[in-house]
C-alpha positions as CSV (number, residue, x, y, z in Angstrom):
1,M,26.4,70.6,-36.9
2,T,28.7,68.1,-35.3
3,S,29.6,68.0,-31.6
4,R,31.6,65.5,-29.6
5,L,30.6,64.6,-26.1
6,A,32.5,62.5,-23.6
7,A,31.2,60.8,-20.6
8,A,32.3,57.8,-18.5
9,G,34.8,56.8,-21.1
10,A,32.2,56.6,-23.8
11,E,32.3,59.0,-26.8
12,T,29.2,59.9,-28.7
13,T,29.4,61.7,-32.0
14,T,26.2,63.6,-32.7
15,R,25.4,65.0,-36.0
16,S,22.1,66.7,-36.9
17,V,21.7,67.2,-40.6
18,G,18.8,69.2,-41.7
19,D,18.1,68.5,-45.4
20,F,15.7,71.2,-46.5
21,Y,13.3,68.9,-48.2
22,A,13.8,65.6,-46.6
23,L,14.5,64.3,-43.1
24,V,18.0,62.9,-43.5
25,D,19.5,62.2,-40.2
26,G,23.2,61.1,-40.4
27,F,25.0,60.0,-37.3
28,R,27.3,57.4,-35.9
29,M,27.8,55.9,-32.5
30,G,31.2,55.5,-30.8
31,G,29.9,54.5,-27.3
32,A,28.5,51.1,-26.4
33,R,25.3,52.4,-25.0
34,S,25.4,56.1,-25.4
35,P,22.2,57.4,-27.1
36,V,22.4,59.4,-30.3
37,V,20.7,62.8,-30.2
38,V,18.9,63.6,-33.5
39,E,17.4,67.1,-33.8
40,T,14.7,67.2,-36.4
41,T,11.8,69.5,-37.6
42,T,8.5,68.1,-36.8
43,S,5.4,68.3,-39.1
44,D,4.2,71.4,-37.2
45,G,7.5,73.4,-37.7
46,S,9.0,73.0,-34.3
47,R,12.3,71.5,-33.4
48,E,12.6,68.3,-31.4
49,K,15.4,66.1,-30.1
50,D,15.1,62.3,-30.2
51,Y,17.3,59.9,-28.2
52,D,17.9,56.8,-30.2
53,D,19.2,53.7,-28.2
54,D,18.9,50.3,-29.9
55,D,18.8,48.6,-26.5
56,D,15.5,50.4,-25.3
57,V,13.1,47.8,-26.7
58,D,12.9,44.3,-25.2
59,D,13.8,41.9,-28.0
60,E,12.2,39.1,-26.1
61,A,8.8,40.8,-25.9
62,T,6.4,39.2,-28.4
63,I,3.4,41.4,-29.0
64,D,1.4,41.0,-32.2
65,P,1.8,44.2,-34.4
66,M,-1.8,43.7,-35.7
67,T,-3.1,43.7,-32.1
68,Q,-1.3,47.0,-31.5
69,W,-2.5,48.4,-34.9
70,E,-6.2,47.5,-34.0
71,R,-5.9,49.4,-30.7
72,L,-4.2,52.3,-32.3
73,R,-6.9,52.5,-35.1
74,E,-9.6,52.3,-32.5
75,W,-8.0,55.1,-30.6
76,R,-7.8,57.3,-33.8
77,T,-11.6,56.8,-34.4
78,T,-12.5,58.3,-30.9
79,S,-11.9,61.8,-32.3
80,T,-10.5,63.2,-29.1
81,S,-8.0,66.0,-29.1
82,T,-5.2,63.5,-28.3
83,S,-6.0,61.2,-31.1
84,R,-5.8,63.8,-33.8
85,A,-2.4,64.8,-35.4
86,S,-1.5,68.4,-36.2
87,V,-1.0,67.3,-39.8
88,D,-4.5,66.0,-40.2
89,D,-6.0,69.2,-41.5
90,F,-3.2,69.6,-44.0
91,H,-3.5,66.1,-45.1
92,E,-7.3,66.5,-45.6
93,F,-6.6,69.6,-47.6
94,L,-4.2,67.7,-49.8
95,V,-6.7,65.0,-50.4
96,S,-9.4,67.5,-51.2
97,L,-7.3,68.8,-54.0
98,R,-8.2,65.6,-56.0
99,D,-11.4,67.4,-57.1
100,K,-9.4,70.4,-58.4
101,P,-7.8,71.0,-61.9
102,E,-4.3,69.3,-62.0
103,P,-4.6,67.9,-58.5
104,R,-1.3,66.3,-58.4
105,Y,0.5,69.4,-59.3
106,Q,-1.4,71.4,-56.8
107,A,-0.6,68.7,-54.0
108,L,3.1,69.0,-55.1
109,V,3.1,72.7,-54.7
110,A,1.3,72.8,-51.4
111,A,3.7,70.1,-50.0
112,L,6.7,72.1,-51.1
113,L,5.3,75.1,-49.2
114,S,4.7,73.2,-46.0
115,V,8.3,72.1,-45.4
116,Q,9.8,73.4,-42.1
117,C,6.6,75.6,-41.7
118,L,3.4,75.5,-39.7
119,D,0.7,73.9,-41.8
120,K,-1.7,76.8,-41.2
121,V,1.0,79.3,-42.4
122,A,1.6,77.2,-45.6
123,L,-2.1,76.9,-46.3
124,R,-2.5,80.7,-46.1
125,A,0.5,81.2,-48.5
126,Y,-1.1,78.6,-50.9
127,E,-4.3,80.6,-50.8
128,R,-2.4,83.8,-51.7
129,L,-0.8,82.0,-54.6
130,R,-4.2,80.6,-55.7
131,E,-5.7,84.1,-55.7
132,S,-2.8,85.6,-57.6
133,V,-2.9,83.2,-60.7
134,P,-5.3,83.6,-63.7
135,G,-8.4,81.5,-63.1
136,G,-7.8,81.2,-59.4
137,E,-6.2,77.7,-59.6
138,V,-2.7,76.8,-59.1
139,T,-1.9,75.0,-62.4
140,L,1.4,74.2,-64.0
141,E,1.2,76.8,-66.8
142,A,-0.3,79.5,-64.6
143,V,2.7,79.3,-62.2
144,R,5.1,79.1,-65.0
145,G,3.6,82.2,-66.4
146,M,4.1,84.2,-63.2
147,E,6.9,86.7,-62.7
148,H,9.3,85.3,-60.2
149,E,9.0,88.4,-58.0
150,D,5.2,87.8,-57.8
151,L,5.7,84.2,-56.9
152,E,8.1,85.2,-54.1
153,R,5.6,87.9,-52.9
154,C,2.9,85.2,-52.5
155,L,5.2,83.1,-50.4
156,K,6.9,85.9,-48.3
157,T,5.4,84.6,-44.9
158,L,7.0,81.3,-45.3
159,N,10.3,80.1,-43.9
160,F,12.9,80.2,-46.7
161,H,10.4,81.7,-49.1
162,S,12.9,82.5,-51.7
163,T,14.2,79.0,-51.7
164,K,10.7,77.6,-51.9
165,A,9.7,80.0,-54.8
166,R,12.8,78.8,-56.6
167,Y,11.9,75.2,-56.1
168,V,8.3,75.7,-57.2
169,R,9.6,77.4,-60.3
170,D,12.2,74.7,-61.0
171,C,9.9,71.8,-60.3
172,S,7.2,73.4,-62.7
173,D,9.9,73.7,-65.5
174,A,11.0,70.1,-64.8
175,L,7.6,68.8,-65.0
176,H,6.9,70.8,-68.3
177,Y,10.0,69.7,-70.1
178,K,10.7,66.2,-68.7
179,F,7.4,64.8,-67.7
180,R,5.0,66.3,-70.3
181,G,3.4,68.4,-67.6
182,E,2.4,65.4,-65.4
183,V,3.5,64.8,-61.8
184,P,5.0,61.2,-61.8
185,R,3.4,58.8,-59.5
186,A,6.6,56.7,-58.7
187,V,8.6,57.9,-55.7
188,G,11.9,57.4,-57.6
189,A,10.7,59.8,-60.3
190,L,9.3,62.2,-57.8
191,K,12.7,62.4,-56.1
192,T,14.4,63.7,-59.3
193,L,12.3,66.9,-59.1
194,P,14.1,69.9,-57.5
195,G,13.6,70.2,-53.8
196,V,11.8,66.8,-53.5
197,G,13.4,64.4,-51.0
198,D,12.4,61.1,-49.8
199,K,9.8,62.1,-47.2
200,L,8.1,64.5,-49.6
201,A,8.1,62.1,-52.4
202,H,6.2,59.5,-50.4
203,L,3.8,62.2,-49.1
204,I,3.0,63.3,-52.7
205,A,2.6,59.7,-53.9
206,S,0.3,58.9,-51.0
207,V,-2.1,61.8,-51.3
208,A,-1.9,62.8,-55.0
209,Y,-3.1,59.4,-56.3
210,S,-6.2,57.5,-55.2
211,D,-5.8,53.8,-54.0
212,T,-6.6,52.5,-57.5
213,Q,-4.2,54.9,-59.2
214,G,-1.4,55.0,-56.6
215,G,-1.2,51.5,-55.3
216,D,2.3,50.4,-54.5
217,F,3.8,53.7,-55.7
218,S,3.1,55.4,-52.4
219,G,4.3,54.3,-49.0
220,V,4.5,55.1,-45.3
221,V,5.8,58.8,-44.8
222,V,8.5,58.7,-42.2
223,D,9.0,61.8,-39.9
224,T,10.6,62.0,-36.5
225,H,7.4,60.8,-34.8
226,V,7.0,57.8,-37.0
227,K,10.7,56.7,-36.5
228,R,10.3,57.1,-32.7
229,V,7.0,55.4,-32.3
230,A,7.6,52.6,-34.7
231,K,10.7,51.6,-32.8
232,R,9.1,51.8,-29.4
233,L,6.4,49.6,-30.6
234,G,8.9,47.0,-31.9
235,W,7.9,47.6,-35.5
236,T,11.5,48.3,-36.4
237,T,14.9,47.8,-34.7
238,T,16.2,51.4,-35.3
239,S,15.1,54.9,-35.6
240,A,18.3,56.0,-37.2
241,D,17.5,55.0,-40.8
242,P,14.3,56.4,-42.2
243,E,14.2,54.0,-45.1
244,K,14.7,51.0,-43.0
245,V,11.9,52.2,-40.8
246,R,9.6,52.7,-43.8
247,M,10.3,49.2,-45.2
248,D,10.0,47.5,-41.7
249,V,6.6,49.2,-41.2
250,Q,5.4,48.6,-44.7
251,S,6.3,44.9,-44.4
252,L,3.7,44.6,-41.6
253,F,0.9,46.1,-44.0
254,R,1.8,44.4,-47.3
255,N,-1.3,45.4,-49.3
256,G,-0.6,49.1,-48.7
257,E,-4.2,49.9,-47.9
258,D,-3.4,51.1,-44.4
259,W,-0.1,52.9,-45.1
260,E,-1.6,56.4,-45.2
261,E,-3.6,55.9,-41.9
262,V,-0.7,54.1,-40.3
263,T,1.5,57.2,-41.0
264,L,-1.1,59.6,-39.5
265,S,-1.8,57.4,-36.5
266,L,1.8,57.1,-35.5
267,I,2.3,60.9,-36.0
268,A,-0.7,61.5,-33.8
269,L,0.6,59.1,-31.0
270,G,4.1,60.6,-31.2
271,Q,2.9,64.2,-31.0
272,N,0.3,63.8,-28.2
273,V,1.3,60.7,-26.2
274,C,4.5,59.0,-27.0
275,K,6.7,62.1,-26.9
276,S,10.5,62.1,-27.2
277,Q,11.7,62.6,-23.7
278,L,8.8,61.8,-21.4
279,P,6.2,59.4,-23.1
280,A,2.8,59.5,-21.3
281,C,2.6,55.7,-21.0
282,D,-0.3,55.8,-18.5
283,A,-2.4,57.7,-21.1
284,C,-1.3,55.6,-24.1
285,P,-3.9,53.3,-25.8
286,L,-1.1,50.7,-26.2
287,R,0.2,50.9,-22.6
288,D,-0.5,47.1,-22.1
289,A,0.7,46.1,-25.6
290,C,3.9,48.0,-26.0
291,P,7.4,46.5,-25.3
292,S,8.7,50.0,-24.3
293,S,5.8,51.0,-22.0
294,T,6.6,51.7,-18.4
295,R,3.6,49.5,-17.8
296,G,4.8,46.8,-20.2
297,A,7.7,44.5,-20.6
298,T,10.5,47.2,-20.3
299,I,11.0,50.8,-19.5
300,D,11.6,53.3,-22.2
301,V,11.8,56.7,-20.7
302,E,14.7,58.7,-22.4
303,D,16.3,61.2,-20.2
304,A,18.0,64.2,-21.7
305,G,20.3,64.3,-18.7
306,N,21.9,61.1,-19.7
307,V,23.5,62.8,-22.7
């Protein structure tokens, strides 16, 4: 959807692109300081607008990212309602699949079901699928052996259930014929699978392999919260390009050991505190260590009325 807005002689072209299996936000700016409105689907299935303005972070503010990270990690360990992300339960479920038969395949299927859908709804659909296959485990050949109508029936409560059923089927066939039945660990190879985009590929690489197996093949998973919070913290210079955000954030944590927790921490902060339009800076654990805080070096409260 593309719309053209004109105000005070500045023209902003806004384009929200909802790629079904990856957050691909394409847009361009025609005004000098007009914010770009990016509408995305958050990890809990809701729609959210972000306002991206490259001038909202004080470039002269020098705050050590590792100091910010230590505070953020300490906040996450408090186990309060505000420090927990809505995706934590789903993430824990994906990690728990490591003890199941064909854990990487099961994680791939569960991740496919979760796109643009509430995590709890996706998990219920996954359990129906598990109960419907022989042996009670979602394995590659068990899914390939299902009638397509039965597969769709298991997923009927999901958004775009027909499309997701087709992607699960096509992914299963691709793994069988092209990858000898194994889910690839490299992000580039994962993105060749039907329905798997950049965000989903990094998620699967992150959770489907342990640290010793996955290593540098995983990465920070960039959703709308990660883009917004990373930019406000000064960890990246833009929230417009998910790949640049990923590379900028990963460059701060070069050994990759913290990538998974960094992702979940930024999502939790973005969902519960550092919201798109009215960030709760007074309640933020980084309020005195953030260049965009209303209590820090500059003010970064985006106002929808400015658009």
